[in-house]
N, C-alpha and C positions, 0 to 999 in steps of 0.2 A: 356823053354817050347818048345815042338816040333812044327814043321810046321803044322802037322795034328791037334794038340791041338789048335793052333792059328786059324786055319781055322774053327774049330768047334765052336768058340766063335762068337756070333751073336748079333748085336745091332738091335733092332726092336721097333716099337710102342708097348706100353703096351696094354693089353686087359683085359676085365673084369675078365676073369679066372685067371689073374695074381695077383689079389688083395690080396689073402691070403699070397702068397710068398712075395709080396711087404710089407705087414703089418709085417710079421715076420722079414724081413730084417731091416725095419725102427725101429721097436720096440727094436731090439737088440741095435741099436745105441742110441735110445732114453733112454733106461735104463742106458746106460753109460754116459748120459748127453751130448752127442755130437749133437744129432738132437732133434728137437721138436717132441713131440708125435703127432701121427695122428691116427684117427680111421679108420676102414675098410670103413665106409661110406664116410669119407673125401677123401680117396683114390679113391673110386669108382666115386665120383663126379668129381674128377680131372684126371681121367684115361687118357683122351685124351692128357694131357700135359706131361705124363710120357714116357720115353724110358727105356727099360730094356736091360741089357747085359746078355745073357743066353748061356748056353752050356749044351747039352744033356737034355734039358727040365728043367734045374734048373736055377733060377735067381741068378746071381752072383753079380749084382750091378744094380742101377737104377739112373736116372737123371730126373729132372723136370725143365722146364724153363717157367717162367711167364714174359710176357712183360707188362710193366706198362707205360702208357703215362702220362706225367706230363703236367699240364696246367698252 
């Protein structure tokens, strides 16, 4: 991968307008049995927890982190 291509890749907080792209990405891996399925509504409700890796306006990957406190 060239330096220009690496510099074009960006990690950023997900936004509501990313839901369709996130849904397509997650559904692909859900259909393969790798991830649990999520609805677009599920994603929209949790959008603040997501980060996306994008390049030229296309979502390449995503991550979500949930903190759970045990009592």
